[in-house]
N, C-alpha and C positions, 0 to 999 in steps of 0.2 A: 504493498499500499503507499504510495506515494505520500507524505506528511511535510507540509513546510508550515514554520512559526508563523510568520508573516508573510503574505505575497503584497503584492499592489497593484491596483487598478488605477490605471492615468487617464484621464478623460481629453482626447485629442479630437476629437471630431467637429468643433464648434468651428462657425463661418468666420469669426472674428470681421463682422462688417465694418467697425468702426475703424478698422486698418484701410478701409476703401478700397481703392485697386488694387492694395499688394494682396489682398485676399481673394481676389477674381476668379484665381486659376488654382488656387492651394489654398487647406486648411493653417488656419494662423499659428500651430507650432512647428509647422514647415518653412515658414517666414525666415529670412537671413539675418544673423545677429551677430554683432562682435566680427564681421571680416572675415571667419570661415567655420562660424557655429551655424545652426538652426535652433529657433528658441526650444523646440523639444530636448535636446541634446540638456540642458538643463537639470529639469526631473531626472531624465534617465541618468545622468551621472550622480546626482545625488542617491538614487535608488543603489547601485552599484559599491558607491563611496560608502555608503550605510549598511551594505552587507546584504541587501536585500537581491535576491537575484531569481526571483519571479514576478515577471511582470505583465498584466496583461492592457493593452494598447488600445482603446475602443475609438475605432475612428469611424468617419460617414462624410461629411462633407468633402467634395474634390480630394479622394484620397492618395493619389498617384503619388504623389512627389514625396509626400511623408510616410508611403509605404515603400518606395525605392531608397529612400532615407534611412530607413531603421533597417531594411532587409531581414539577415538572421541575428541582429543584435552584435557582431563582431566586435565595433570599437568600443563599446562598454562591457566586454566579456558576458554577455545574454547569450551568448551563442550554446545554450546546455542542452543537454539529453533530457534533461530532467528540472523543469521549471523552464528561466531564461524569459525572451519576450515573445510575445503571443500578438498579432496582431488581430482586433477584434473587431470587424465590421459588422451592424445589422445582416440578419440572414432571414432566406423564406422558412416558414413554418409549415406544419400539417396544414392548418388549418386558415393563417392569416399570414400575412406580411406586415411587419410594423417598424417603422423607424424609431431613430432612440427619439423621443420625445421630451425628455429632460434630463438631466443629471442623474438622478437615484433609477429613473427609468431605465436609461443605458445601462447601470449595475444590475439591476434587476433580470434583463434581460439573459444575463450571462451569468447568471446562477451556477451552472452545471459546471462553467469553468473554474470557479472558485470551489465549487466544493470537492472539486477533483483533487483538491491538495489538502483537503482538510486541513484550513488554516486553522490558529487559535486567535488571530487577528488579520485583519484587513485593513491595507492603507489608501485611504482613497487621493489622488493629486490631481491638479489641473496640468496640462498640458503646455501653458502659454506662461509661465511667470519666470522672471529672471531673479536665482536666489539661489545658496548654498545652504544646505539644512542639512545635518546628521539627523536622520529616521531613527534610528538606533536611542537616541535620547529621548526622542519623542517617545519609544514604545517604553522606555523604561519607566519614563514618569507616569504611563499610563497605568503598568502594573502595580508601582507603589503605591498611587493613588486609589487603585481600587474601580477604576471607572469602567464604565461599557463604552462609553465614548468619550475621546479625547478631541479637542478642536482646538488647534495651533491659533492663536492670535499673535498678531501685532498691537504694540502700542504707537499712537498718530497721536497729533495734534488735535486737541478737542474740537477744533472751525472745520476739521477734514472728516471728523467722524461720521457725521449724518451721509455720507459717500459709504458707508460700509454697512456690512451686518456687525451689531457692536455687541460683547459678550459683558454683562454684571455679573459678578463673581464675590463672592466670601474671602474671608482672608486664606483658607485651602486654595483659592481657585479653581471651587467647586461652582458651577453656573446655577444660579439663582434664577435667571432670568435674561433674556435676548430680545434685543431690537433690531429690525430689519431697515436700515438705512432711515433714522429717527430724526424728526426736525431738530428736538433739541435731545440729544444723548445724555445718557448719564454714566457710560463710560466711555473710554477710550481706545478699547482693549477691541480692536477689529478682527474680523475672521478672515484669514487668507486663504480659505476654503482648501484645507489640508484637514483630512482627518485620520484617526484611528479607530473602528469598532471592534469590540468583540466578537467574534464572528457569530454568535447564538445573536445577540442584538441585533446585528445588521440584517441576518435573513430573516426575523419577525419579522422588525420595521419595512424591510423590501415585501415580504409577502403580504402583512397586513393592508399596505397601502397598494398593493398593485394596480388596484383600477382607479386612482386618484388620476385625471388628467395632468399630462407633461409633470410627474413625478417627479420633485426637486428636494435636493436634501433641505436645503434653508428651509423653504415651504411647508414642507411635508414630512420628511424622516425627522430631521431634529427635535421639531416640535412635537412628534408623537413618543420618541422617547422618552423626552421631558414627562410628558402627560402621564405616561406608563410609569414614572418613578425611576427611569433608571440615572445611573450616576453617570451624569455629564462633569466634564473637567476642561479646563481651558490651557494650554500650555504656550506658555509666553517665548515668544524668537524674538532677538534684539537683533538680528544681523540684519544683511541689506535684503529687502524684497521687492520688486518691482512687477507691477499687473502691468504689460507693455501691451493694453489694448486699443488703446487710440495713437493717432500719427504723433502727437506730441509727445505723450509718455514712451513712445519709441524712439523717436529720434533722441528724447532726453536722455534715456537708457545707454545709447549707444555713445553720447556724449561724454556721459558719466564715466565710459572706461576709460577716457583720454586725458582725465584730470590728472593734471600735474601729481597728486596724491588721488587716488582713484577711488571712488566709493568702492567699487565692486572690482576685486583684483582677479583679473585672468592668468596671473604669473603665479600662484601658489602653487608651491609642490606637491604640500600634504592633502590638497585636495583638488584634482585637477578634473577639469570639463573636458568631455571626450567626444569625439565625434568622427562621422565618416569622413576619409581624408583621401582625395584624390591624388592620380599619380601627376602632378606638374614640377614645370621646371621651378629655380630661383625665382625672386624676384629680380627685377632690373631697372636700374634707374640711371638715365640718359647724362649727358655731361651739363647739360643747363638744369636740371630739377633741382627740384628742393623739397622735404617734406620736414614739417614741424609739427610733432604732439599728433601724432596721426598712428594709425592701425593699416597697417597693408599687408592685403592677402599674399598667398603664395601665387608664382604665375604671373605676376601683374609687370606691366611695363609702364614704367614712371617717366616720362619725358619732360615735363609738366611741374606745375609748382603745387603742393597739395599743404593746407592748413587745417589742422583741428579736426580730422576727418577720417570715418572710417570706409577703408576701402579694401571690397571682397576681393576674393580670388579671381585669377583669369580677366583683370580688368587692365584694358589698355588707354593709357590717357597721354595727349599728342601733345610736342613742344609747344610751348607759348600758352597753354591753359591753364587758368588757375582755379582749382577747386578749395572752395571755405566751408567750412561749418556743414558737412554735406556725408550723407552715406550713400555710397556707391557699391550695388550688389552685384556677385558675380557674374565674367563675360560680359559687362559692360565695356564700349570702347565709344570713347568721348574724342572728337577731334582736335587739331590745331589750335590756337588761338582763340580759345572757350574761355569763358567767365560764368563760373555756378557757386551759387551762396543759398546754404538753407536748402538743399535739394537732396529728394532721396531718389534714388532709380531704382527700378527693379531690376530682376536678372534679364541679360540679355539685352540691354536697351542700345540702341545705337542712333548717337548725337554728330551731327557732323560739324565741319570748321567754323569757326567763327560766330557760333551759338553764343548766346547770353540768355541766362536763367535764371530769375530772383533778381532782379534789378527794378526798382521805382519804387510807389507809395502802395501801402496794404488797402486793399478793398475786400470786403468780405466774398468769399467764391458764391458764385451764382446757384449751385446746384446742391452743393452741401457745406453751406457755411461752419455745423459744428465739426466736421470731419477736417475740411482743408481749411488749414487755419495757421495762425502763428507764423503767417510770414513763409511759410514752405511750399515749394512747388515738387510735385510728386508726378515720375512718371513711370508709367504701368510697364510691364514683362514686355520684352521682346518691341517695344515701340521704339518707332524711329523718328526722330525731329530732323528736319533738312539745314541743310547749312543757310548760315548768315542770317538765322532769324532770332528773335529775343521774346520771353515772358518774365510778367512781374510776378508780386508775391500771391500767395494763396490758388496756386494756380495749380490745375489735372490736364496731363498731357497722357493719351493712351491711343494706342494702333501706330500704323503707318502713315505719320501726317504728313503733308505736302507742302511748299512753300503757299500754296493759294490757300491753306486754311490759316494762314496768318497775315491778317489786313495790313499793308504796308509792311509786312515783315516782321509786323509784332503780337503776340498775344498780351491784352493788357492784363492786369492783375485781377483776380477772383474769376477770370474765366476757366470753364471747364472745356477742353477738345476731346471728343472722345471718337473714334472711327470705329467703325463694324468691327472691325479684328480688332480690337483691342479690347471687345465687351466681356 
């Protein structure tokens, strides 16, 4: 009989619509981060670094790139005969076919997978957060406190607490009440969306609430456990944790990697972040190139100037080009004599020579002002920007655009240019 003390269930099927065009063709956990990683690398690395060697990855929305990246789990030492990593998409059943309709519903639909390992504990994770966390310490807390459910929480400024689910605890960290995005929070302990359940408590909660529409942990499972009298405890985490669910937070998290003293250190020996590595040549820097406070991925060819930016793998930047405060993802080619400021390019973008992006005054974006904001210019996957055109701030460009798409050679601030091949 296969027996695991604790297994992890990693929720990685979300669309991530607040990342705009970056997730039009892939799930949010598959989006590039930090020059060489993808977002899902962080929870997967946390698992293996914490001694959790059995991980079910629940996928749904546009899973191809994510599935290809995970493969059989070799980069994270999760290619195991017993356990390892298993991708768990929705599947057709005898009498019906059902998509995952909520976080807890997705876990419920994989009860058979979990029961196959006879776990004592189940760790529930999200696939779209950037952090380093030792889950073994959280499990020790769970055991010592006698908890049925342990929820990881993080202290946040009280004025920000209303954006989260917050936990009200006693002096022993037992949860006595919780509030979902309260207008006047009574606590600053924000839920991180990381849970450890004792197996019996989880199975009972899922089966008892199986018919709830859009079954969710925060809305249904946790309240059910509390009403039943289960022991709920809050495990306080004080390290770096970032929900990169918006373009602004995603850009900020990348920029924090290149601070003089980075809040989140990718270079620690004792807690490595693992990823799938392609066979790429070394970086090349041309005779007139200059790079300051930036991350440059393998296989990149830099002939221009890069300042305060994160450059992915296989990127080419032409002579005379200046890239500043930007995120340039894998396999992007930028021609000569360009100027890019606060630009995010998805993978495989082609930018012609003499292009200027991110200059001028700010105007709200005409289609999604809450997504495309803070002066960012976002260019979708495999898009083409023709030579000698310019674009302002809060701009979206997607698809194979041509000079005629830029009146008088310019796309004004706040505009969205989306060609059909870029949808």
